SETOR-839797 format. One line per 10 residues: number of its first residue (from 1); their letters; for each residue z, y, x of C-alpha. Coordinates in pm, 1 decimal. Each point is the difference from the previous one (the first is absolute). Layout:
NUM> A> Z:Y:X ~ ...
This chain:
1> XXXXXXXXXX> 0.0:0.0:0.0 ~ -105.5:328.6:154.9 ~ 173.5:240.8:-244.0 ~ 358.6:117.6:5.4 ~ 251.6:72.1:-273.0 ~ 292.2:241.2:-12.6 ~ 156.7:-33.6:-345.4 ~ 359.3:22.1:-120.1 ~ 131.7:-70.8:-350.6 ~ 363.1:79.6:-79.9
11> XXXXXXXXXX> 218.6:1.0:-308.6 ~ 330.4:173.7:53.1 ~ 238.9:275.7:-98.2 ~ -20.8:357.4:123.4 ~ 285.8:99.7:226.1 ~ -29.8:374.5:-49.2 ~ -206.0:271.2:-166.0 ~ -353.0:70.2:126.2 ~ 7.8:258.6:281.8 ~ -307.1:223.2:-9.2
21> XXXXXXXXXX> -175.5:187.9:279.3 ~ -270.9:251.8:-89.0 ~ -283.3:112.3:226.7 ~ -234.0:296.6:10.7 ~ -298.3:-64.0:-223.5 ~ 208.2:-171.7:-270.5 ~ 39.7:-349.5:145.2 ~ 334.8:-173.2:-4.2 ~ 182.2:-312.6:114.4 ~ 292.5:-168.1:-172.9
31> XXXXXXXXXX> 237.9:-243.4:170.6 ~ 269.4:-222.9:-143.4 ~ 193.4:-309.8:106.0 ~ -56.8:-328.6:-182.6 ~ 245.2:-291.1:11.4 ~ -107.3:-362.4:-34.6 ~ 252.2:-282.7:-13.5 ~ -8.2:-359.6:116.6 ~ 266.2:-252.3:-96.5 ~ 92.2:-330.0:160.1
41> XXXXXXXXXX> 293.5:-238.9:16.9 ~ 198.5:-18.3:324.5 ~ -3.4:-372.7:80.4 ~ 331.5:2.5:185.5 ~ 201.6:186.8:-265.5 ~ -207.0:-59.9:-314.4 ~ 23.7:371.5:-71.9 ~ -297.3:181.9:-155.4 ~ -119.4:268.5:240.8 ~ -219.7:298.4:-80.4
51> XXXXXXXXXX> -185.1:193.5:268.3 ~ -163.5:335.8:-68.7 ~ -306.4:126.5:182.2 ~ -77.0:372.6:-11.4 ~ -358.0:130.0:5.0 ~ -124.3:358.9:30.3 ~ -269.5:66.2:-259.8 ~ -250.3:283.6:50.9 ~ -212.8:129.5:-289.7 ~ -253.0:281.1:16.0
61> XXXXXXXXXX> -122.9:287.6:-215.1 ~ -16.1:-64.0:-378.9 ~ 168.5:-340.9:34.6 ~ 289.0:168.6:183.4 ~ 36.0:258.0:-277.5 ~ 9.7:-275.3:-263.7 ~ 262.4:-194.4:195.5 ~ 210.7:313.9:49.7 ~ -9.9:72.4:-373.3 ~ 75.0:-348.9:-134.5
71> XXXXXXXXXX> 177.2:-206.4:267.9 ~ 376.6:24.2:15.9 ~ 248.5:-165.1:232.8 ~ 45.7:-364.9:-100.5 ~ -329.6:-35.2:-187.7 ~ -194.8:-321.7:40.2 ~ -356.0:46.1:123.0 ~ -294.9:-206.6:121.5 ~ -164.2:138.7:313.9 ~ -330.2:-104.7:150.1
81> XXXXXXXXXX> -109.7:144.3:330.9 ~ -48.0:-53.0:370.1 ~ 221.5:7.8:307.8 ~ -19.9:302.7:226.5 ~ 200.6:37.9:322.1 ~ 66.2:349.2:128.5 ~ 105.3:86.0:355.0 ~ 193.6:306.6:114.7 ~ 234.2:111.3:275.8 ~ 367.4:72.2:-57.2
91> XXXXXXXXXX> 206.1:279.6:159.1 ~ 41.2:-201.7:322.5 ~ -374.9:-63.0:28.5 ~ 25.1:-368.3:-99.4 ~ -276.9:-149.2:-211.4 ~ 112.0:-84.9:-352.6 ~ -187.0:-193.3:-268.8 ~ 18.2:-7.0:-377.4 ~ -183.8:-237.5:-231.7 ~ -77.5:130.3:-347.9
101> XXXXXXXXXX> -181.4:-123.3:-308.3 ~ -294.4:226.6:-80.6 ~ -13.7:-37.2:-379.6 ~ -341.9:-64.0:-152.7 ~ 110.0:-100.9:-350.8 ~ 327.6:-16.5:-192.1 ~ 136.1:-104.6:-337.6 ~ 329.5:115.2:-148.5 ~ 196.2:-304.7:-115.4 ~ 308.7:170.8:-142.4
111> XXXXXXXXXX> -61.1:55.7:-374.0 ~ -11.5:360.5:-122.3 ~ 297.3:-51.3:-232.0 ~ 211.9:-127.7:288.1 ~ -90.7:309.1:206.9 ~ 92.6:230.0:-287.4 ~ 323.1:-187.2:-65.5 ~ 103.6:26.1:365.5 ~ -80.4:372.7:1.9 ~ 204.3:55.1:-318.8
121> XXXXXXXXXX> 301.9:-177.2:149.1 ~ -26.2:201.9:323.2 ~ -31.1:328.1:-191.3 ~ 302.1:-82.5:-215.5 ~ 207.5:-89.6:305.7 ~ -99.0:325.9:172.0 ~ 87.0:209.3:-305.6 ~ 325.2:-189.0:-61.7 ~ -102.7:-117.2:-347.6 ~ 165.9:-324.0:-105.8
131> XXXXXXXXXX> -153.3:-223.1:-264.2 ~ 209.8:-182.0:-255.9 ~ -237.1:-296.7:8.7 ~ -16.6:-186.0:330.6 ~ -365.9:-79.9:-63.0 ~ -258.3:266.2:75.7 ~ -290.0:37.9:-239.5 ~ -352.1:20.6:132.7 ~ -225.5:281.6:-108.2 ~ -368.6:-56.0:-60.5
141> XXXXXXXXXX> -232.4:270.5:127.8 ~ -283.5:-110.7:-226.5 ~ -50.6:145.8:-342.1 ~ -32.9:-225.4:-307.3 ~ -334.7:-172.6:-20.5 ~ -66.5:20.9:373.7 ~ -23.9:-326.4:188.3 ~ 269.0:-35.4:267.1 ~ -98.3:-130.2:343.9 ~ 183.7:-66.5:324.2
151> XXX> -164.0:285.1:190.2 ~ 177.2:334.4:25.8 ~ -327.2:196.7:-24.9
Protein backbone atom coordinates (compact mmCIF):
# COMPACT_ATOMS: atom_id res chain seq x y z
CA UNK A 1 0.00 0.00 0.00
CA UNK A 2 1.55 3.29 -1.05
CA UNK A 3 -0.89 5.69 0.68
CA UNK A 4 -0.84 6.87 4.27
CA UNK A 5 -3.57 7.59 6.78
CA UNK A 6 -3.69 10.00 9.70
CA UNK A 7 -7.15 9.67 11.27
CA UNK A 8 -8.35 9.89 14.86
CA UNK A 9 -11.85 9.18 16.18
CA UNK A 10 -12.65 9.98 19.81
CA UNK A 11 -15.74 9.99 22.00
CA UNK A 12 -15.21 11.72 25.30
CA UNK A 13 -16.19 14.48 27.69
CA UNK A 14 -14.96 18.05 27.48
CA UNK A 15 -12.69 19.05 30.34
CA UNK A 16 -13.19 22.80 30.04
CA UNK A 17 -14.85 25.51 27.98
CA UNK A 18 -13.59 26.21 24.45
CA UNK A 19 -10.77 28.80 24.53
CA UNK A 20 -10.86 31.03 21.46
CA UNK A 21 -8.07 32.91 19.70
CA UNK A 22 -8.96 35.42 17.00
CA UNK A 23 -6.69 36.55 14.16
CA UNK A 24 -6.58 39.51 11.82
CA UNK A 25 -8.82 38.87 8.84
CA UNK A 26 -11.52 37.16 10.92
CA UNK A 27 -10.07 33.66 11.32
CA UNK A 28 -10.11 31.93 14.67
CA UNK A 29 -8.97 28.80 16.49
CA UNK A 30 -10.70 27.12 19.41
CA UNK A 31 -8.99 24.69 21.79
CA UNK A 32 -10.42 22.46 24.49
CA UNK A 33 -9.36 19.36 26.42
CA UNK A 34 -11.19 16.08 25.85
CA UNK A 35 -11.08 13.17 28.31
CA UNK A 36 -11.42 9.54 27.23
CA UNK A 37 -11.56 6.71 29.75
CA UNK A 38 -10.39 3.12 29.67
CA UNK A 39 -11.36 0.59 32.33
CA UNK A 40 -9.76 -2.71 33.26
CA UNK A 41 -9.59 -5.09 36.19
CA UNK A 42 -6.34 -5.28 38.18
CA UNK A 43 -5.54 -9.00 38.14
CA UNK A 44 -3.68 -8.98 41.46
CA UNK A 45 -6.34 -7.11 43.47
CA UNK A 46 -9.48 -7.71 41.40
CA UNK A 47 -10.20 -3.99 41.64
CA UNK A 48 -11.76 -2.18 38.67
CA UNK A 49 -9.35 0.51 37.47
CA UNK A 50 -10.15 3.49 35.28
CA UNK A 51 -7.47 5.43 33.42
CA UNK A 52 -8.15 8.79 31.79
CA UNK A 53 -6.33 10.05 28.73
CA UNK A 54 -6.45 13.78 27.96
CA UNK A 55 -6.40 15.08 24.38
CA UNK A 56 -6.09 18.67 23.13
CA UNK A 57 -8.69 19.33 20.44
CA UNK A 58 -8.18 22.16 17.93
CA UNK A 59 -11.08 23.46 15.81
CA UNK A 60 -10.92 26.27 13.28
CA UNK A 61 -13.07 29.15 12.05
CA UNK A 62 -16.86 28.51 11.89
CA UNK A 63 -16.51 25.10 13.57
CA UNK A 64 -14.68 26.78 16.46
CA UNK A 65 -17.45 29.36 16.82
CA UNK A 66 -20.09 26.61 16.92
CA UNK A 67 -18.14 24.67 19.54
CA UNK A 68 -17.64 27.80 21.65
CA UNK A 69 -21.37 28.53 21.55
CA UNK A 70 -22.72 25.04 22.30
CA UNK A 71 -20.04 22.98 24.07
CA UNK A 72 -19.88 23.22 27.84
CA UNK A 73 -17.55 21.57 30.32
CA UNK A 74 -18.56 17.92 30.78
CA UNK A 75 -20.43 17.57 27.49
CA UNK A 76 -20.03 14.35 25.54
CA UNK A 77 -18.80 14.81 21.98
CA UNK A 78 -17.59 12.74 19.03
CA UNK A 79 -14.45 14.13 17.39
CA UNK A 80 -12.95 13.08 14.08
CA UNK A 81 -9.64 14.53 12.99
CA UNK A 82 -5.94 14.00 12.51
CA UNK A 83 -2.86 14.07 14.72
CA UNK A 84 -0.59 17.10 14.52
CA UNK A 85 2.63 17.48 16.53
CA UNK A 86 3.91 20.97 17.19
CA UNK A 87 7.46 21.83 18.24
CA UNK A 88 8.61 24.90 20.18
CA UNK A 89 11.37 26.01 22.52
CA UNK A 90 10.79 26.73 26.20
CA UNK A 91 12.39 29.53 28.26
CA UNK A 92 15.61 27.51 28.67
CA UNK A 93 15.90 26.88 24.92
CA UNK A 94 14.90 23.20 25.17
CA UNK A 95 12.79 21.71 22.40
CA UNK A 96 9.26 20.86 23.52
CA UNK A 97 6.57 18.93 21.65
CA UNK A 98 2.80 18.86 21.83
CA UNK A 99 0.48 16.48 20.00
CA UNK A 100 -3.00 17.78 19.22
CA UNK A 101 -6.08 16.55 17.41
CA UNK A 102 -6.88 18.82 14.46
CA UNK A 103 -10.68 18.45 14.33
CA UNK A 104 -12.21 17.81 10.91
CA UNK A 105 -15.72 16.80 12.01
CA UNK A 106 -17.64 16.63 15.28
CA UNK A 107 -21.01 15.58 16.64
CA UNK A 108 -22.50 16.74 19.94
CA UNK A 109 -23.65 13.69 21.90
CA UNK A 110 -25.08 15.40 24.99
CA UNK A 111 -28.82 15.95 24.38
CA UNK A 112 -30.04 19.56 24.26
CA UNK A 113 -32.36 19.05 27.23
CA UNK A 114 -29.48 17.77 29.35
CA UNK A 115 -27.41 20.86 28.45
CA UNK A 116 -30.28 23.16 29.37
CA UNK A 117 -30.94 21.29 32.60
CA UNK A 118 -27.28 21.55 33.64
CA UNK A 119 -27.26 25.28 32.84
CA UNK A 120 -30.45 25.83 34.88
CA UNK A 121 -28.96 24.06 37.90
CA UNK A 122 -25.73 26.08 37.64
CA UNK A 123 -27.64 29.36 37.33
CA UNK A 124 -29.80 28.53 40.35
CA UNK A 125 -26.74 27.64 42.42
CA UNK A 126 -25.02 30.89 41.43
CA UNK A 127 -28.08 32.99 42.30
CA UNK A 128 -28.69 31.10 45.55
CA UNK A 129 -32.17 29.92 44.53
CA UNK A 130 -33.23 26.69 46.18
CA UNK A 131 -35.87 24.45 44.65
CA UNK A 132 -38.43 22.63 46.75
CA UNK A 133 -38.34 19.67 44.38
CA UNK A 134 -35.03 17.81 44.21
CA UNK A 135 -35.66 17.01 40.55
CA UNK A 136 -34.91 19.67 37.97
CA UNK A 137 -37.30 20.05 35.07
CA UNK A 138 -35.98 20.25 31.55
CA UNK A 139 -37.06 23.07 29.30
CA UNK A 140 -37.66 22.51 25.61
CA UNK A 141 -36.38 25.22 23.28
CA UNK A 142 -38.65 24.11 20.45
CA UNK A 143 -42.07 25.57 19.94
CA UNK A 144 -45.14 23.31 19.61
CA UNK A 145 -45.35 21.59 16.27
CA UNK A 146 -41.61 21.80 15.60
CA UNK A 147 -39.73 18.53 15.36
CA UNK A 148 -37.06 18.18 18.05
CA UNK A 149 -33.62 16.88 17.07
CA UNK A 150 -30.38 16.21 18.91
CA UNK A 151 -28.48 19.06 17.27
CA UNK A 152 -28.22 22.41 19.04
CA UNK A 153 -28.47 24.37 15.77
